[in-house]
C-alpha positions as CSV (number, residue, x, y, z in Angstrom):
1,M,41.6,-37.9,220.7
2,L,44.3,-38.8,218.1
3,Y,42.5,-42.0,217.4
4,T,39.2,-40.2,216.8
5,C,40.9,-37.7,214.4
6,K,42.4,-40.6,212.5
7,M,39.0,-42.4,212.3
8,K,37.4,-39.2,211.0
9,S,40.1,-38.7,208.4
10,F,39.7,-42.4,207.3
11,V,35.9,-42.1,207.0
12,F,36.2,-38.8,205.1
13,T,38.7,-40.4,202.7
14,V,36.4,-43.4,202.1
15,F,33.5,-41.0,201.5
16,V,35.4,-39.0,199.0
17,I,36.5,-42.1,197.1
18,C,32.9,-43.5,197.0
19,C,31.6,-40.2,195.8
20,A,34.3,-40.1,193.1
21,V,33.4,-43.6,191.9
22,F,29.7,-42.9,192.0
23,T,30.1,-39.6,190.2
24,S,32.4,-41.1,187.5
25,A,29.9,-43.9,186.9
26,E,27.1,-41.3,186.7
27,L,29.0,-39.2,184.2
28,E,30.3,-42.1,182.1
29,C,29.4,-41.4,178.4
30,R,27.6,-44.3,176.8
31,S,26.5,-44.3,173.2
32,E,23.7,-46.5,172.0
33,N,23.6,-47.7,168.5
34,I,21.7,-45.0,166.7
35,H,20.1,-45.9,163.4
36,V,20.1,-42.8,161.2
37,P,18.8,-43.0,157.6
38,T,21.6,-43.0,155.1
39,E,19.7,-42.3,151.9
40,W,20.9,-38.7,151.9
41,I,24.5,-39.7,151.8
42,D,25.3,-39.9,148.1
43,M,29.1,-39.4,147.8
44,K,31.0,-42.2,146.1
45,D,33.9,-43.9,147.8
46,F,36.4,-43.1,145.1
47,C,35.5,-39.4,145.5
48,V,35.7,-39.5,149.3
49,N,39.1,-41.2,149.2
50,S,40.3,-38.6,146.7
51,M,39.2,-35.9,149.1
52,R,40.9,-37.6,152.0
53,G,44.1,-37.6,150.0
54,Q,43.7,-33.9,149.3
55,I,43.3,-33.1,153.0
56,E,46.6,-34.8,153.6
57,E,48.2,-32.7,150.8
58,E,46.9,-29.5,152.4
59,L,48.3,-30.6,155.8
60,K,51.6,-31.6,154.2
61,A,51.8,-28.1,152.5
62,A,51.1,-26.5,155.9
63,M,53.9,-28.5,157.6
64,Q,56.3,-27.5,154.8
65,Y,55.5,-23.8,155.2
66,M,56.0,-24.2,159.0
67,A,59.5,-25.6,158.3
68,M,60.1,-22.5,156.1
69,G,58.9,-20.1,158.7
70,A,61.0,-21.9,161.4
71,H,64.1,-21.7,159.2
72,F,63.9,-18.0,158.6
73,S,63.1,-17.4,162.3
74,K,66.4,-18.8,163.4
75,D,68.9,-16.3,164.9
76,I,71.6,-17.2,162.3
77,V,69.2,-16.4,159.5
78,N,66.9,-13.8,161.0
79,K,64.6,-12.8,158.2
80,P,61.4,-12.0,160.0
81,G,59.6,-10.9,156.8
82,F,60.0,-14.3,155.2
83,A,59.2,-16.1,158.4
84,K,55.9,-14.1,158.8
85,T,55.0,-14.8,155.1
86,F,55.6,-18.6,155.4
87,F,53.9,-18.9,158.8
88,E,50.8,-17.1,157.3
89,A,50.9,-19.5,154.4
90,A,51.0,-22.5,156.8
91,S,47.8,-21.1,158.5
92,E,46.1,-20.8,155.2
93,E,46.9,-24.4,154.2
94,R,45.6,-25.6,157.6
95,Q,42.4,-23.7,157.0
96,H,42.1,-25.4,153.6
97,A,42.3,-28.8,155.3
98,I,39.7,-27.8,157.8
99,K,37.3,-26.6,155.0
100,L,37.7,-29.9,153.2
101,I,37.0,-31.8,156.4
102,S,34.0,-29.7,157.1
103,Y,32.7,-30.2,153.6
104,L,32.9,-34.0,154.0
105,L,31.2,-33.9,157.3
106,M,28.4,-31.8,155.8
107,R,27.9,-34.6,153.2
108,G,27.8,-37.3,155.9
109,E,31.3,-38.6,155.3
110,L,34.5,-38.7,157.3
111,T,32.6,-39.5,160.5
112,S,35.4,-41.9,161.6
113,K,39.2,-42.2,161.5
114,V,39.7,-38.5,161.1
115,S,42.8,-38.7,163.3
116,E,44.5,-40.9,160.7
117,L,44.7,-37.9,158.4
118,I,47.1,-36.1,160.8
119,K,49.2,-39.1,161.7
120,S,50.4,-39.8,158.2
121,R,54.2,-39.9,157.6
122,K,53.5,-38.0,154.4
123,L,53.2,-34.8,156.5
124,I,56.9,-34.7,157.3
125,P,58.5,-31.7,155.5
126,T,60.8,-32.8,152.6
127,K,63.1,-29.8,153.2
128,T,64.1,-27.8,156.3
129,S,66.7,-25.3,155.2
130,W,67.2,-22.9,152.3
131,P,70.3,-20.9,151.1
132,S,68.2,-17.8,150.5
133,G,64.7,-16.3,150.6
134,L,64.6,-16.4,146.8
135,E,65.1,-20.2,146.8
136,A,62.4,-20.6,149.4
137,L,60.0,-18.6,147.4
138,K,60.7,-20.7,144.3
139,D,60.0,-23.8,146.3
140,A,56.8,-22.3,147.6
141,L,55.7,-21.7,144.0
142,K,56.4,-25.3,143.1
143,L,54.5,-26.4,146.2
144,E,51.5,-24.3,145.3
145,A,51.6,-25.6,141.7
146,S,51.7,-29.2,143.1
147,V,48.7,-28.6,145.3
148,T,46.8,-27.0,142.4
149,Q,47.4,-30.1,140.3
150,K,46.2,-32.4,143.1
151,I,43.0,-30.4,143.4
152,R,42.5,-30.7,139.6
153,K,42.9,-34.4,139.9
154,V,40.2,-34.6,142.7
155,I,37.9,-32.6,140.4
156,K,38.6,-35.0,137.6
157,V,37.9,-38.1,139.8
158,C,34.7,-36.7,141.2
159,E,33.5,-35.8,137.7
160,D,33.3,-39.4,136.9
161,D,30.8,-40.2,134.1
162,H,28.9,-42.7,136.2
163,F,28.3,-40.2,139.0
164,N,29.3,-36.5,138.5
165,D,29.4,-34.9,142.0
166,Y,28.4,-31.4,140.6
167,H,28.2,-29.7,144.0
168,L,31.7,-30.8,145.1
169,V,33.2,-30.0,141.7
170,D,31.7,-26.5,141.8
171,Y,33.0,-26.0,145.3
172,L,36.5,-26.9,144.5
173,T,36.6,-25.1,141.2
174,G,35.0,-21.9,142.5
175,D,36.7,-21.6,145.9
176,F,39.9,-23.6,145.9
177,L,41.2,-23.2,142.4
178,T,40.5,-19.5,142.3
179,E,42.5,-19.0,145.5
180,Q,45.3,-21.3,144.2
181,Y,45.7,-19.3,141.0
182,H,45.7,-16.0,142.9
183,G,48.3,-17.4,145.3
184,Q,50.5,-18.7,142.5
185,R,50.5,-15.4,140.7
186,D,51.4,-13.5,144.0
187,I,54.4,-15.8,144.7
188,A,55.5,-15.6,141.0
189,G,55.4,-11.8,141.3
190,K,57.5,-11.9,144.5
191,V,60.1,-14.1,142.9
192,S,60.4,-11.7,139.9
193,T,60.7,-8.7,142.2
194,L,63.3,-10.3,144.4
195,E,65.4,-11.5,141.5
196,K,65.6,-8.0,140.1
197,L,66.5,-6.6,143.5
198,K,69.3,-9.1,144.0
199,Q,70.6,-8.4,140.5
200,K,70.9,-4.8,141.3
201,H,71.7,-4.7,145.0
202,G,73.0,-8.2,145.8
203,A,72.5,-9.4,149.3
204,L,71.2,-6.0,150.3
205,G,68.3,-6.6,147.9
206,E,67.0,-9.6,149.8
207,F,67.4,-7.7,153.1
208,L,65.3,-4.8,151.7
209,F,62.7,-7.3,150.4
210,D,62.5,-9.0,153.8
211,K,61.7,-5.6,155.4
212,K,58.9,-5.0,152.9
213,L,57.5,-8.4,153.6
214,L,57.5,-7.7,157.3
215,N,55.7,-4.4,156.8
216,G,53.1,-5.8,154.5
217,E,54.3,-3.7,151.5
218,L,54.4,-6.7,149.1
């Protein structure tokens, strides 16, 4: 009886393995070489490369904002308003990168080596701690100004006299630059308000400012 049970168990095991092998072979994804017309793809390499660089810049900004949010979330710092603000900024920068990737895909570009954009050492934050929320906001303003200038450079590259990519230039100018300028003005206003509070109330001023950030009052 014991021998019969062992034989049944062995047969069942072999059956399961055979089924698994057969199923995996059946489900194996194989891609044939598909020949798709490429006449519709009209972006120039210098413009595509510039856009890839901008995607890295957006991801780099996102990582820097993540570092800011993490710093102000620490128990020894504990400024949840600043943490919330910077984490939200990180999400916005990631969305910008996703938008640029989606745009390139729409134009028939960036169909390979996408993962290289998120493996770059350029994405490592250049700074991970700040003496105050005011200093962090000033760094954020510098960061946004840098991203804005990089976008302007992409526009300039893609406005090349030999091939002006009107659609991309209009997309970056209308959507991205407008948002960048609004964002810069918002941060500049926060810096101004916080400096006045600190001049009048000292450390208490930044504490009150943090609470307003947390409650969405600024």
